[in-house]
TIMI-219340 format. One record per residue (C-alpha): x, y, z. Coordinates in Angstrom, 3 decimals. Example, Ala and Ser with C-alpha at 12.3 -4.5 7.8 and 13.67 -1.06 7.14 Angstrom:
! residues 2
<kolgu c1="12.300" c2="-4.500" c3="7.800"/>
<kolgu c1="13.670" c2="-1.060" c3="7.140"/>
END
This chain:
! residues 304
<kolgu c1="1.292" c2="-58.929" c3="-25.996"/>
<kolgu c1="0.063" c2="-56.426" c3="-29.169"/>
<kolgu c1="1.060" c2="-59.166" c3="-31.387"/>
<kolgu c1="4.448" c2="-58.947" c3="-30.933"/>
<kolgu c1="6.995" c2="-60.933" c3="-28.527"/>
<kolgu c1="7.103" c2="-58.652" c3="-25.844"/>
<kolgu c1="5.843" c2="-59.443" c3="-22.731"/>
<kolgu c1="3.583" c2="-57.582" c3="-20.435"/>
<kolgu c1="6.201" c2="-57.131" c3="-17.833"/>
<kolgu c1="8.692" c2="-55.694" c3="-19.978"/>
<kolgu c1="5.819" c2="-52.905" c3="-21.815"/>
<kolgu c1="5.077" c2="-52.204" c3="-17.724"/>
<kolgu c1="8.540" c2="-51.423" c3="-17.582"/>
<kolgu c1="9.088" c2="-49.660" c3="-21.081"/>
<kolgu c1="6.007" c2="-47.043" c3="-19.803"/>
<kolgu c1="7.952" c2="-47.018" c3="-16.120"/>
<kolgu c1="10.788" c2="-45.881" c3="-17.198"/>
<kolgu c1="9.449" c2="-43.362" c3="-19.776"/>
<kolgu c1="7.854" c2="-41.415" c3="-17.159"/>
<kolgu c1="10.695" c2="-41.572" c3="-15.233"/>
<kolgu c1="12.689" c2="-39.829" c3="-17.240"/>
<kolgu c1="10.344" c2="-37.854" c3="-18.813"/>
<kolgu c1="9.831" c2="-36.512" c3="-15.730"/>
<kolgu c1="13.684" c2="-36.068" c3="-14.965"/>
<kolgu c1="13.708" c2="-34.079" c3="-18.180"/>
<kolgu c1="11.074" c2="-31.695" c3="-16.708"/>
<kolgu c1="12.860" c2="-31.353" c3="-13.500"/>
<kolgu c1="16.044" c2="-30.786" c3="-14.914"/>
<kolgu c1="14.560" c2="-28.092" c3="-17.317"/>
<kolgu c1="12.385" c2="-26.874" c3="-14.270"/>
<kolgu c1="15.656" c2="-26.368" c3="-12.368"/>
<kolgu c1="18.015" c2="-25.314" c3="-15.440"/>
<kolgu c1="19.948" c2="-27.856" c3="-14.163"/>
<kolgu c1="21.928" c2="-29.999" c3="-15.626"/>
<kolgu c1="23.120" c2="-32.630" c3="-13.353"/>
<kolgu c1="20.509" c2="-35.170" c3="-14.164"/>
<kolgu c1="21.681" c2="-35.470" c3="-17.564"/>
<kolgu c1="23.668" c2="-38.338" c3="-16.956"/>
<kolgu c1="20.980" c2="-40.034" c3="-15.201"/>
<kolgu c1="18.624" c2="-38.680" c3="-18.074"/>
<kolgu c1="21.289" c2="-40.419" c3="-21.041"/>
<kolgu c1="20.883" c2="-43.792" c3="-18.897"/>
<kolgu c1="17.085" c2="-43.701" c3="-18.639"/>
<kolgu c1="17.229" c2="-43.509" c3="-22.496"/>
<kolgu c1="19.449" c2="-45.859" c3="-22.685"/>
<kolgu c1="16.974" c2="-48.630" c3="-20.936"/>
<kolgu c1="14.208" c2="-47.343" c3="-22.657"/>
<kolgu c1="15.771" c2="-48.981" c3="-25.996"/>
<kolgu c1="17.158" c2="-51.454" c3="-23.926"/>
<kolgu c1="13.188" c2="-52.842" c3="-23.425"/>
<kolgu c1="11.871" c2="-51.717" c3="-26.903"/>
<kolgu c1="14.425" c2="-53.645" c3="-28.875"/>
<kolgu c1="14.854" c2="-56.486" c3="-26.477"/>
<kolgu c1="11.337" c2="-56.912" c3="-26.298"/>
<kolgu c1="10.404" c2="-56.669" c3="-29.948"/>
<kolgu c1="13.827" c2="-58.077" c3="-31.695"/>
<kolgu c1="13.724" c2="-60.665" c3="-33.262"/>
<kolgu c1="10.651" c2="-60.375" c3="-35.376"/>
<kolgu c1="10.884" c2="-63.130" c3="-38.032"/>
<kolgu c1="9.204" c2="-60.631" c3="-40.608"/>
<kolgu c1="11.894" c2="-57.929" c3="-40.702"/>
<kolgu c1="13.995" c2="-58.094" c3="-44.419"/>
<kolgu c1="17.465" c2="-59.303" c3="-43.634"/>
<kolgu c1="19.558" c2="-62.229" c3="-41.993"/>
<kolgu c1="18.201" c2="-63.051" c3="-37.937"/>
<kolgu c1="21.640" c2="-62.634" c3="-36.879"/>
<kolgu c1="21.680" c2="-58.548" c3="-37.617"/>
<kolgu c1="18.031" c2="-58.258" c3="-35.520"/>
<kolgu c1="20.355" c2="-60.449" c3="-32.609"/>
<kolgu c1="23.623" c2="-57.776" c3="-33.030"/>
<kolgu c1="21.335" c2="-54.964" c3="-32.738"/>
<kolgu c1="19.693" c2="-56.203" c3="-29.272"/>
<kolgu c1="22.812" c2="-57.544" c3="-27.550"/>
<kolgu c1="24.873" c2="-54.504" c3="-28.334"/>
<kolgu c1="22.353" c2="-52.520" c3="-26.819"/>
<kolgu c1="22.338" c2="-54.046" c3="-23.743"/>
<kolgu c1="26.121" c2="-53.732" c3="-23.771"/>
<kolgu c1="26.142" c2="-50.507" c3="-24.627"/>
<kolgu c1="23.661" c2="-50.302" c3="-21.159"/>
<kolgu c1="25.637" c2="-52.220" c3="-19.214"/>
<kolgu c1="28.842" c2="-50.432" c3="-19.920"/>
<kolgu c1="27.000" c2="-46.784" c3="-19.461"/>
<kolgu c1="26.029" c2="-48.647" c3="-15.725"/>
<kolgu c1="29.376" c2="-48.955" c3="-14.873"/>
<kolgu c1="30.407" c2="-45.722" c3="-16.123"/>
<kolgu c1="27.509" c2="-43.880" c3="-13.744"/>
<kolgu c1="29.037" c2="-46.070" c3="-11.210"/>
<kolgu c1="32.480" c2="-45.201" c3="-11.515"/>
<kolgu c1="31.318" c2="-41.422" c3="-11.907"/>
<kolgu c1="28.719" c2="-41.839" c3="-8.651"/>
<kolgu c1="32.057" c2="-42.653" c3="-6.740"/>
<kolgu c1="34.785" c2="-40.671" c3="-8.683"/>
<kolgu c1="36.768" c2="-43.956" c3="-9.976"/>
<kolgu c1="39.069" c2="-43.187" c3="-13.014"/>
<kolgu c1="40.243" c2="-47.111" c3="-12.600"/>
<kolgu c1="39.498" c2="-49.760" c3="-10.456"/>
<kolgu c1="42.098" c2="-53.353" c3="-10.275"/>
<kolgu c1="43.759" c2="-54.654" c3="-13.499"/>
<kolgu c1="43.694" c2="-51.255" c3="-15.982"/>
<kolgu c1="39.227" c2="-51.120" c3="-15.636"/>
<kolgu c1="38.620" c2="-48.020" c3="-17.027"/>
<kolgu c1="35.183" c2="-47.784" c3="-18.781"/>
<kolgu c1="37.050" c2="-47.346" c3="-21.875"/>
<kolgu c1="39.348" c2="-50.581" c3="-21.469"/>
<kolgu c1="35.679" c2="-52.127" c3="-20.179"/>
<kolgu c1="33.918" c2="-51.023" c3="-23.181"/>
<kolgu c1="37.214" c2="-52.503" c3="-25.620"/>
<kolgu c1="36.942" c2="-55.729" c3="-23.884"/>
<kolgu c1="33.268" c2="-56.459" c3="-23.978"/>
<kolgu c1="33.207" c2="-55.640" c3="-27.675"/>
<kolgu c1="36.242" c2="-57.713" c3="-28.479"/>
<kolgu c1="34.180" c2="-60.535" c3="-26.542"/>
<kolgu c1="31.417" c2="-60.043" c3="-28.593"/>
<kolgu c1="32.813" c2="-60.075" c3="-31.765"/>
<kolgu c1="34.911" c2="-63.146" c3="-31.441"/>
<kolgu c1="32.713" c2="-65.202" c3="-28.948"/>
<kolgu c1="29.232" c2="-64.640" c3="-30.203"/>
<kolgu c1="29.134" c2="-63.001" c3="-33.364"/>
<kolgu c1="31.748" c2="-65.461" c3="-35.293"/>
<kolgu c1="30.622" c2="-68.548" c3="-33.804"/>
<kolgu c1="26.870" c2="-67.585" c3="-34.678"/>
<kolgu c1="27.909" c2="-66.812" c3="-37.928"/>
<kolgu c1="29.946" c2="-69.793" c3="-38.284"/>
<kolgu c1="27.654" c2="-72.474" c3="-37.107"/>
<kolgu c1="24.406" c2="-70.511" c3="-37.251"/>
<kolgu c1="23.461" c2="-72.160" c3="-33.691"/>
<kolgu c1="22.629" c2="-69.117" c3="-31.095"/>
<kolgu c1="22.803" c2="-71.590" c3="-28.249"/>
<kolgu c1="26.477" c2="-72.206" c3="-28.870"/>
<kolgu c1="27.409" c2="-68.680" c3="-29.776"/>
<kolgu c1="25.129" c2="-67.510" c3="-26.342"/>
<kolgu c1="27.167" c2="-70.159" c3="-24.614"/>
<kolgu c1="30.492" c2="-69.256" c3="-25.614"/>
<kolgu c1="29.825" c2="-65.570" c3="-25.291"/>
<kolgu c1="28.102" c2="-65.935" c3="-21.494"/>
<kolgu c1="30.213" c2="-67.655" c3="-19.809"/>
<kolgu c1="33.654" c2="-65.780" c3="-20.058"/>
<kolgu c1="31.636" c2="-62.409" c3="-19.795"/>
<kolgu c1="29.779" c2="-64.173" c3="-16.620"/>
<kolgu c1="32.872" c2="-64.416" c3="-15.163"/>
<kolgu c1="34.556" c2="-60.943" c3="-15.459"/>
<kolgu c1="30.946" c2="-59.800" c3="-14.615"/>
<kolgu c1="31.359" c2="-61.270" c3="-10.919"/>
<kolgu c1="34.850" c2="-60.139" c3="-10.764"/>
<kolgu c1="33.901" c2="-56.663" c3="-11.566"/>
<kolgu c1="31.457" c2="-56.600" c3="-8.964"/>
<kolgu c1="33.969" c2="-58.167" c3="-6.214"/>
<kolgu c1="36.472" c2="-55.293" c3="-6.968"/>
<kolgu c1="33.538" c2="-52.580" c3="-6.924"/>
<kolgu c1="32.234" c2="-53.954" c3="-3.449"/>
<kolgu c1="35.548" c2="-54.058" c3="-2.435"/>
<kolgu c1="36.108" c2="-50.364" c3="-3.440"/>
<kolgu c1="32.916" c2="-49.355" c3="-1.514"/>
<kolgu c1="32.742" c2="-51.098" c3="1.366"/>
<kolgu c1="34.157" c2="-49.498" c3="4.591"/>
<kolgu c1="32.145" c2="-50.529" c3="7.409"/>
<kolgu c1="32.810" c2="-47.445" c3="9.544"/>
<kolgu c1="31.140" c2="-45.008" c3="7.338"/>
<kolgu c1="28.483" c2="-43.548" c3="9.931"/>
<kolgu c1="26.439" c2="-41.746" c3="7.289"/>
<kolgu c1="23.394" c2="-43.422" c3="6.723"/>
<kolgu c1="22.665" c2="-41.511" c3="2.859"/>
<kolgu c1="26.329" c2="-42.992" c3="2.083"/>
<kolgu c1="25.293" c2="-46.233" c3="3.182"/>
<kolgu c1="21.994" c2="-46.465" c3="1.616"/>
<kolgu c1="24.280" c2="-45.354" c3="-2.166"/>
<kolgu c1="26.354" c2="-47.877" c3="-1.435"/>
<kolgu c1="23.814" c2="-51.266" c3="-0.950"/>
<kolgu c1="21.747" c2="-49.272" c3="-4.095"/>
<kolgu c1="24.803" c2="-49.130" c3="-6.301"/>
<kolgu c1="25.554" c2="-52.506" c3="-5.462"/>
<kolgu c1="22.244" c2="-53.917" c3="-6.189"/>
<kolgu c1="22.865" c2="-52.140" c3="-9.729"/>
<kolgu c1="26.744" c2="-53.676" c3="-10.293"/>
<kolgu c1="25.004" c2="-57.004" c3="-9.306"/>
<kolgu c1="22.234" c2="-56.667" c3="-12.041"/>
<kolgu c1="24.833" c2="-56.169" c3="-14.714"/>
<kolgu c1="27.011" c2="-59.447" c3="-13.121"/>
<kolgu c1="23.746" c2="-61.178" c3="-13.250"/>
<kolgu c1="22.609" c2="-60.025" c3="-16.727"/>
<kolgu c1="25.108" c2="-63.236" c3="-18.879"/>
<kolgu c1="23.438" c2="-65.908" c3="-16.335"/>
<kolgu c1="20.273" c2="-64.798" c3="-17.258"/>
<kolgu c1="20.551" c2="-65.067" c3="-20.858"/>
<kolgu c1="22.307" c2="-68.663" c3="-20.493"/>
<kolgu c1="19.050" c2="-69.851" c3="-18.860"/>
<kolgu c1="17.382" c2="-68.832" c3="-21.714"/>
<kolgu c1="14.980" c2="-66.731" c3="-23.545"/>
<kolgu c1="12.503" c2="-65.573" c3="-20.060"/>
<kolgu c1="11.992" c2="-62.168" c3="-20.606"/>
<kolgu c1="10.353" c2="-61.577" c3="-17.566"/>
<kolgu c1="13.191" c2="-62.743" c3="-15.654"/>
<kolgu c1="15.774" c2="-61.225" c3="-17.706"/>
<kolgu c1="14.466" c2="-57.645" c3="-17.965"/>
<kolgu c1="13.311" c2="-57.491" c3="-14.405"/>
<kolgu c1="17.152" c2="-58.212" c3="-13.201"/>
<kolgu c1="18.102" c2="-55.651" c3="-15.965"/>
<kolgu c1="15.259" c2="-52.484" c3="-14.648"/>
<kolgu c1="16.041" c2="-52.986" c3="-11.043"/>
<kolgu c1="18.745" c2="-51.243" c3="-11.588"/>
<kolgu c1="17.409" c2="-48.477" c3="-13.149"/>
<kolgu c1="15.040" c2="-48.439" c3="-10.498"/>
<kolgu c1="17.786" c2="-48.541" c3="-7.941"/>
<kolgu c1="19.972" c2="-45.718" c3="-9.431"/>
<kolgu c1="16.843" c2="-43.782" c3="-9.702"/>
<kolgu c1="15.894" c2="-44.081" c3="-6.108"/>
<kolgu c1="19.988" c2="-42.897" c3="-5.338"/>
<kolgu c1="19.077" c2="-39.852" c3="-7.362"/>
<kolgu c1="15.564" c2="-39.283" c3="-5.077"/>
<kolgu c1="17.774" c2="-40.035" c3="-2.120"/>
<kolgu c1="20.181" c2="-37.175" c3="-3.001"/>
<kolgu c1="17.894" c2="-34.472" c3="-3.810"/>
<kolgu c1="16.440" c2="-35.074" c3="-0.217"/>
<kolgu c1="19.547" c2="-34.940" c3="0.910"/>
<kolgu c1="20.330" c2="-31.938" c3="-0.543"/>
<kolgu c1="17.169" c2="-30.604" c3="0.800"/>
<kolgu c1="17.658" c2="-31.479" c3="4.269"/>
<kolgu c1="20.655" c2="-29.696" c3="3.501"/>
<kolgu c1="19.984" c2="-26.567" c3="2.300"/>
<kolgu c1="19.799" c2="-24.208" c3="4.938"/>
<kolgu c1="23.740" c2="-24.916" c3="5.235"/>
<kolgu c1="24.280" c2="-24.191" c3="1.297"/>
<kolgu c1="21.537" c2="-21.330" c3="1.304"/>
<kolgu c1="23.999" c2="-18.899" c3="2.052"/>
<kolgu c1="26.633" c2="-20.244" c3="-0.712"/>
<kolgu c1="23.538" c2="-20.197" c3="-3.211"/>
<kolgu c1="22.625" c2="-16.375" c3="-2.505"/>
<kolgu c1="26.482" c2="-15.244" c3="-2.690"/>
<kolgu c1="26.692" c2="-17.237" c3="-5.887"/>
<kolgu c1="23.806" c2="-15.662" c3="-7.015"/>
<kolgu c1="24.409" c2="-12.066" c3="-6.059"/>
<kolgu c1="28.057" c2="-12.417" c3="-7.675"/>
<kolgu c1="26.695" c2="-13.179" c3="-11.253"/>
<kolgu c1="25.044" c2="-9.701" c3="-11.219"/>
<kolgu c1="28.466" c2="-8.716" c3="-10.999"/>
<kolgu c1="30.330" c2="-10.604" c3="-13.183"/>
<kolgu c1="32.016" c2="-7.533" c3="-15.124"/>
<kolgu c1="33.036" c2="-6.264" c3="-12.239"/>
<kolgu c1="34.015" c2="-9.304" c3="-10.297"/>
<kolgu c1="35.794" c2="-10.617" c3="-13.787"/>
<kolgu c1="34.801" c2="-13.999" c3="-12.785"/>
<kolgu c1="32.627" c2="-16.650" c3="-13.798"/>
<kolgu c1="30.636" c2="-18.568" c3="-11.047"/>
<kolgu c1="29.173" c2="-21.350" c3="-12.440"/>
<kolgu c1="26.983" c2="-23.660" c3="-10.583"/>
<kolgu c1="27.960" c2="-26.676" c3="-8.415"/>
<kolgu c1="27.820" c2="-29.812" c3="-9.036"/>
<kolgu c1="26.318" c2="-32.644" c3="-6.711"/>
<kolgu c1="29.388" c2="-34.140" c3="-5.932"/>
<kolgu c1="30.529" c2="-30.263" c3="-5.123"/>
<kolgu c1="27.603" c2="-29.793" c3="-3.026"/>
<kolgu c1="28.095" c2="-32.903" c3="-1.035"/>
<kolgu c1="31.638" c2="-31.985" c3="-0.361"/>
<kolgu c1="30.932" c2="-28.443" c3="0.633"/>
<kolgu c1="28.250" c2="-30.069" c3="2.814"/>
<kolgu c1="31.076" c2="-31.670" c3="4.571"/>
<kolgu c1="33.347" c2="-28.549" c3="5.002"/>
<kolgu c1="30.862" c2="-26.863" c3="6.259"/>
<kolgu c1="30.098" c2="-29.217" c3="8.962"/>
<kolgu c1="33.728" c2="-28.861" c3="9.667"/>
<kolgu c1="35.262" c2="-32.127" c3="8.538"/>
<kolgu c1="38.583" c2="-32.775" c3="6.982"/>
<kolgu c1="39.678" c2="-33.689" c3="3.481"/>
<kolgu c1="40.466" c2="-37.430" c3="5.180"/>
<kolgu c1="37.120" c2="-37.739" c3="6.953"/>
<kolgu c1="35.196" c2="-36.633" c3="3.766"/>
<kolgu c1="37.115" c2="-38.805" c3="1.315"/>
<kolgu c1="36.075" c2="-41.620" c3="3.769"/>
<kolgu c1="33.096" c2="-40.795" c3="3.600"/>
<kolgu c1="32.245" c2="-39.972" c3="0.129"/>
<kolgu c1="34.143" c2="-43.406" c3="-0.706"/>
<kolgu c1="36.510" c2="-40.764" c3="-2.852"/>
<kolgu c1="40.389" c2="-40.138" c3="-2.697"/>
<kolgu c1="41.623" c2="-37.176" c3="-0.710"/>
<kolgu c1="42.892" c2="-35.832" c3="-3.402"/>
<kolgu c1="39.614" c2="-35.868" c3="-5.110"/>
<kolgu c1="38.118" c2="-33.925" c3="-2.278"/>
<kolgu c1="40.888" c2="-31.006" c3="-2.438"/>
<kolgu c1="40.165" c2="-30.829" c3="-6.366"/>
<kolgu c1="36.233" c2="-30.326" c3="-5.772"/>
<kolgu c1="36.938" c2="-27.961" c3="-2.984"/>
<kolgu c1="39.314" c2="-26.089" c3="-4.874"/>
<kolgu c1="36.699" c2="-26.185" c3="-7.556"/>
<kolgu c1="33.833" c2="-25.085" c3="-4.817"/>
<kolgu c1="36.246" c2="-21.855" c3="-3.663"/>
<kolgu c1="36.617" c2="-20.787" c3="-6.951"/>
<kolgu c1="32.904" c2="-20.734" c3="-7.983"/>
<kolgu c1="31.765" c2="-19.187" c3="-4.361"/>
<kolgu c1="34.586" c2="-16.246" c3="-4.732"/>
<kolgu c1="36.269" c2="-17.026" c3="-2.250"/>
<kolgu c1="40.320" c2="-18.097" c3="-1.725"/>
<kolgu c1="40.593" c2="-21.200" c3="0.746"/>
<kolgu c1="38.886" c2="-23.433" c3="3.201"/>
<kolgu c1="39.286" c2="-21.100" c3="6.103"/>
<kolgu c1="37.955" c2="-18.106" c3="4.190"/>
<kolgu c1="35.069" c2="-20.498" c3="2.875"/>
<kolgu c1="34.167" c2="-21.640" c3="6.779"/>
<kolgu c1="34.524" c2="-17.604" c3="7.827"/>
<kolgu c1="31.661" c2="-16.651" c3="4.914"/>
<kolgu c1="29.260" c2="-18.887" c3="4.551"/>
<kolgu c1="29.221" c2="-21.217" c3="8.406"/>
<kolgu c1="26.706" c2="-20.040" c3="10.327"/>
<kolgu c1="27.576" c2="-18.671" c3="13.699"/>
<kolgu c1="26.688" c2="-20.465" c3="17.175"/>
END
C-alpha cells in the first residue's frame, strides 16, 4: 500500500488508533483530568507498533536488516509489557504468582529476546530459526500468564455487570498478548497479527468508555463530594489542606462506600485486596476533608 509493505488493515488500525488517541487527549485537556494519561500512553505505543511493524523492514534503508527487526520486535515487546502494566493498574495488582511483577516480566522478556532471538539471528542469519527459538518459550510464558490472570480476576459471584464486562474485556486484552507469539510463528501475515493486537486496544478503549458511563450513572451520588471539594479549593489557606482530584479507582471505591458496602464486599466487587480498599478509602477521606467512613457517609450520603 502506497508503495510500502504496510497492509491496508494495518493502515486502517493506524488511522483508527490515531483518532482514538487524539480524542482522548482532547477529552483529557477539556476536563483538566490526568486519569487518561496511562491510556493515552498505551495508544501512542499502539500507533508506534502499527507504523514500525507495518513499514519495516525496508530493504533500501542503510545498515544491517537485523537492526530493523530489533526495532519492530522491541516495540512489540514494549507494547505487550505496557498492556500488562495497564492491566495490573486496572486491578491494583502488584505481583501475580511466581514473582511476576511488571519489572520482572519486562526483564525476563528482554533477556529472552537477547538470548533467543538476537544472538541466534546474528550467528545463523536465519530469521525463521531465530523466530522459532524466541516465540515458542515466550508463547508458553504468555499462556501461563493468561491462565494466572484469568484465575486472579475470575470470581463468579460478582453481581455488578460493569465489573463482569471489565473482566471479559481485560481477558481479551491479555489473550491478545498470549496470541502474539503464536501469530509470529505462523508467519508474516500483517492482517492477522495486527488484528489480534489491535483488538486488545479496542477492548481497553471499551473499558474506558464503560467506566465513563458508569461514572455518569453514579454522578448524582458523587455530586456533593465534588461540590464540597470545589468549595474547599477556594479555602486552601484557611483549611491548610490540599484537596486533590479523586482517581478513577477512588471514585469507584467512593461510589461503593456511598452504597454502604463493606470494605470486604468492595474488594470482591473490584477484584482487589481489602487492604487496598482501605488505602483508597483513606485517600478519599483525606481529599474530601473528612476523618473517617462514618463522617463521609453522614456528610455525602443522601438521606432517604
